[in-house]
C-alpha positions as CSV (number, residue, x, y, z in Angstrom):
1,M,-20.2,-28.5,176.2
2,Q,-18.5,-24.9,175.4
3,L,-18.9,-24.1,171.8
4,L,-16.2,-21.4,171.3
5,G,-17.6,-18.5,169.4
6,R,-21.1,-19.5,170.3
7,E,-22.9,-17.5,173.2
8,K,-25.6,-19.6,175.7
9,P,-28.7,-19.9,175.1
10,Y,-27.2,-22.5,172.2
11,V,-30.3,-22.8,170.1
12,M,-30.6,-27.1,169.8
13,A,-32.5,-28.0,166.4
14,H,-35.1,-31.0,167.3
15,R,-34.4,-33.6,164.8
16,G,-32.9,-31.1,162.4
17,S,-35.1,-27.9,161.1
18,M,-38.2,-30.4,161.4
19,A,-40.9,-27.8,161.3
20,I,-40.0,-27.1,157.2
21,R,-38.0,-30.2,156.1
22,P,-38.6,-34.0,156.9
23,E,-37.2,-34.7,160.8
24,N,-34.0,-36.5,160.5
25,T,-32.6,-36.2,157.1
26,L,-29.9,-34.6,155.5
27,A,-32.4,-32.0,154.3
28,S,-33.5,-30.8,157.7
29,F,-29.8,-31.1,159.1
30,R,-28.7,-28.8,156.5
31,Q,-31.5,-26.4,157.1
32,A,-30.6,-26.4,160.9
33,V,-27.0,-25.3,160.1
34,A,-28.1,-22.9,157.9
35,D,-30.2,-21.7,160.3
36,G,-27.6,-21.4,162.4
37,A,-28.6,-23.9,165.0
38,D,-25.3,-24.3,167.7
39,I,-26.0,-28.2,168.5
40,L,-28.1,-30.8,165.7
41,E,-30.1,-32.9,168.0
42,T,-30.8,-36.3,166.3
43,D,-32.4,-40.0,167.3
44,L,-30.2,-43.0,166.9
45,H,-31.4,-46.5,166.4
46,L,-29.0,-49.5,165.3
47,T,-29.6,-51.4,162.6
48,A,-29.8,-55.3,162.1
49,D,-26.0,-55.3,160.3
50,G,-24.5,-52.9,162.7
51,V,-24.9,-49.4,161.5
52,F,-26.1,-46.1,163.7
53,V,-29.1,-44.6,161.7
54,C,-31.2,-41.4,162.5
55,I,-34.4,-42.1,163.3
56,H,-36.4,-41.9,165.9
57,D,-39.0,-44.5,165.5
58,A,-38.2,-48.3,166.4
59,T,-39.9,-48.7,163.0
60,V,-40.3,-46.6,159.7
61,D,-43.5,-46.8,159.1
62,R,-44.1,-43.1,160.0
63,T,-41.4,-41.1,158.4
64,T,-41.1,-43.5,155.1
65,N,-43.1,-45.4,152.6
66,G,-41.8,-48.6,154.1
67,S,-43.1,-50.6,156.5
68,G,-40.7,-52.9,159.2
69,T,-38.3,-52.1,162.9
70,V,-35.2,-50.6,162.3
71,A,-33.9,-52.8,164.3
72,A,-34.7,-55.8,162.2
73,M,-33.8,-54.7,158.8
74,A,-29.9,-54.0,157.2
75,Y,-29.1,-50.4,156.0
76,A,-29.1,-51.9,152.5
77,D,-32.9,-52.2,152.8
78,L,-33.2,-48.6,154.7
79,R,-31.2,-46.6,152.6
80,V,-33.9,-47.2,149.3
81,L,-36.7,-46.0,151.7
82,S,-37.7,-42.3,151.0
83,A,-37.7,-40.6,154.2
84,D,-39.6,-37.8,153.2
85,C,-42.0,-37.9,155.8
86,G,-45.6,-37.4,153.9
87,Q,-43.9,-34.3,151.8
88,P,-43.6,-35.3,148.4
89,E,-40.6,-32.5,147.3
90,Y,-38.3,-34.4,149.1
91,R,-39.0,-38.0,148.3
92,G,-35.3,-38.2,147.2
93,E,-34.5,-37.8,151.0
94,H,-33.1,-41.2,152.9
95,I,-32.8,-42.5,156.4
96,P,-29.4,-41.1,156.9
97,R,-26.1,-43.3,158.5
98,L,-24.3,-41.3,161.3
99,E,-21.6,-41.4,159.5
100,E,-23.3,-38.5,156.9
101,L,-24.1,-36.6,159.9
102,L,-20.8,-36.3,160.9
103,D,-19.4,-35.8,158.1
104,M,-21.8,-32.6,157.0
105,L,-21.2,-31.3,160.6
106,P,-19.0,-27.7,161.1
107,H,-16.5,-27.5,163.1
108,D,-17.7,-24.9,165.6
109,R,-21.3,-27.4,166.2
110,A,-22.0,-29.7,168.3
111,L,-24.0,-33.2,168.1
112,A,-27.0,-34.5,170.5
113,L,-27.5,-37.9,169.9
114,E,-30.8,-39.1,172.1
115,L,-30.1,-43.0,172.2
116,K,-33.5,-45.2,171.3
117,S,-33.0,-48.7,172.4
118,D,-31.9,-50.9,175.0
119,V,-29.0,-52.0,172.6
120,F,-27.0,-49.1,173.9
121,R,-26.6,-50.3,177.0
122,E,-24.2,-52.9,175.2
123,E,-20.6,-52.1,176.2
124,G,-19.7,-53.3,172.5
125,V,-21.9,-50.8,170.6
126,C,-21.1,-48.1,172.9
127,R,-17.6,-48.4,172.2
128,A,-18.0,-48.5,168.4
129,L,-20.0,-45.4,168.8
130,A,-17.6,-43.5,170.2
131,T,-14.9,-45.0,167.4
132,L,-17.3,-43.5,164.8
133,L,-17.6,-40.1,166.8
134,G,-13.3,-40.1,166.9
135,E,-12.9,-36.2,167.3
136,T,-16.4,-34.8,166.9
137,L,-16.3,-37.2,170.7
138,T,-15.6,-34.1,172.1
139,R,-18.8,-31.7,171.2
140,T,-21.3,-34.6,171.4
141,V,-23.6,-35.5,174.0
142,V,-25.4,-38.4,174.5
143,L,-29.3,-38.3,175.6
144,S,-31.7,-40.9,177.0
145,F,-34.7,-41.2,178.9
146,A,-33.2,-44.3,180.3
147,V,-30.6,-43.9,183.4
148,D,-29.1,-47.2,182.3
149,R,-28.5,-46.9,179.0
150,L,-26.2,-43.4,179.8
151,L,-24.5,-45.2,182.9
152,A,-23.7,-48.1,180.3
153,V,-22.3,-45.4,178.3
154,R,-20.1,-43.9,181.3
155,R,-19.1,-47.1,182.1
156,A,-18.3,-47.8,178.4
157,V,-16.7,-44.0,177.4
158,P,-16.6,-42.3,180.5
159,E,-14.9,-39.1,178.5
160,L,-18.8,-39.0,176.4
161,P,-21.3,-37.0,178.0
162,T,-24.2,-37.9,178.9
163,G,-28.0,-36.0,179.2
164,L,-31.1,-37.9,181.1
165,I,-34.1,-36.6,179.6
166,T,-37.4,-36.4,182.3
167,M,-40.4,-35.4,182.5
168,R,-40.9,-35.8,185.9
169,R,-37.3,-35.6,188.1
170,L,-37.6,-32.4,190.2
171,T,-33.9,-32.2,190.6
172,P,-31.0,-32.8,189.0
173,H,-30.0,-36.2,188.4
174,P,-26.0,-36.3,190.2
175,A,-25.0,-39.0,187.5
176,V,-25.1,-36.9,184.5
177,H,-23.4,-33.9,182.4
178,M,-26.8,-32.4,181.2
179,M,-30.8,-32.0,182.1
180,G,-33.3,-31.9,179.4
181,V,-35.9,-31.8,181.8
182,F,-39.4,-31.1,180.6
183,W,-40.2,-27.8,180.7
184,P,-42.8,-26.7,183.2
185,L,-40.8,-28.5,185.8
186,L,-38.7,-25.2,185.6
187,L,-41.5,-23.7,187.2
188,V,-42.3,-26.2,189.9
189,N,-38.6,-25.9,191.3
190,P,-37.4,-22.4,190.0
191,F,-33.9,-23.0,191.6
192,Y,-33.4,-26.3,189.0
193,V,-31.0,-24.1,186.8
194,W,-29.0,-23.1,189.6
195,M,-29.0,-26.5,191.4
196,A,-27.1,-27.7,188.1
197,H,-24.9,-25.1,187.7
198,Q,-23.9,-25.8,191.4
199,R,-23.0,-28.9,189.8
200,G,-21.7,-27.9,186.6
201,Q,-24.6,-29.6,184.6
202,L,-26.0,-27.7,181.8
203,I,-29.8,-27.5,181.7
204,A,-31.5,-28.0,177.6
205,P,-35.6,-27.7,178.4
206,L,-37.3,-30.9,176.7
207,D,-39.5,-27.8,175.1
208,P,-39.2,-28.2,171.1
209,K,-41.8,-24.8,170.6
210,P,-39.7,-22.6,173.4
211,D,-40.7,-19.3,171.7
212,T,-43.0,-17.9,174.1
213,R,-40.9,-19.0,176.7
214,L,-37.6,-17.4,175.8
215,G,-37.7,-14.7,178.1
216,L,-38.5,-16.9,180.9
217,Y,-35.5,-19.2,179.9
218,Q,-32.9,-16.5,179.7
219,R,-34.1,-15.1,182.9
220,L,-32.8,-18.6,184.3
221,G,-30.2,-19.0,182.5
222,V,-30.6,-22.3,180.4
223,D,-27.5,-23.3,178.7
224,A,-29.4,-24.5,175.5
225,V,-32.8,-24.0,173.8
226,L,-34.9,-26.8,172.2
227,S,-36.5,-26.0,168.7
228,N,-38.2,-27.4,166.1
229,N,-37.7,-24.4,163.8
230,P,-34.4,-23.0,164.9
231,G,-34.3,-20.4,162.7
232,E,-37.7,-18.9,163.8
233,T,-36.1,-19.3,167.8
234,R,-32.6,-17.5,166.7
235,R,-34.7,-14.6,165.2
236,K,-36.8,-14.3,167.9
237,M,-34.1,-14.6,170.6
238,S,-31.9,-11.4,168.3
239,R,-34.9,-9.6,169.0
240,S,-35.3,-9.9,172.3
241,H,-31.4,-8.9,172.8
242,P,-30.0,-6.9,170.1
243,E,-27.0,-6.1,171.6
244,S,-26.1,-9.6,171.5
245,N,-23.6,-10.6,168.7
246,R,-24.4,-14.8,168.4
247,R,-22.0,-14.8,165.8
């Protein structure tokens, strides 16, 4: 994934700008774009009636004023819920359909979709996702902690890049395009980034509060930095490298 005109490391907005807006809402994604994030990351579930929706949990209980399992609910039932994450000023926010995120995604930004359930092991679901992505497919990576979901995507849609999130793997997995490696593993294996780059893979450390480690990541040459607050992360990166024109 190469974003023309944007220097690495890319800033990846974790569930949007979730530190200051309700996670995985259009308000959060718009804030991330305004903050200058290069990649918008979100979580993906499928509703009972086959709608791809942006929500982290398998249930709506934590982030909305409703209750129930996403996979058992029709989108019409999800749409009426407030996805304010307990922030009353955002009571009008709802659980977005993936189409809504695609509609607001600028043409010079990328998308990272974490596949949150085993429904993404089904070929038909993977193909439906690829069809929905359309031209955005070339600047999208699908992520998961589960290798089998990623392999299912690769079988169904070989051109869609995949990324493995891992809490324990000490070397890059050979079958994916990106590694979202839990950041302490980069200290255990200081050659992690080098090994990935030798295979043409990207590294985006699993570290949603990265600001105190930005110097480390820049020295290691990681490709993207995940952040709950992409605006603040970008400002700190600019202060540490003022000669870099990231726009």
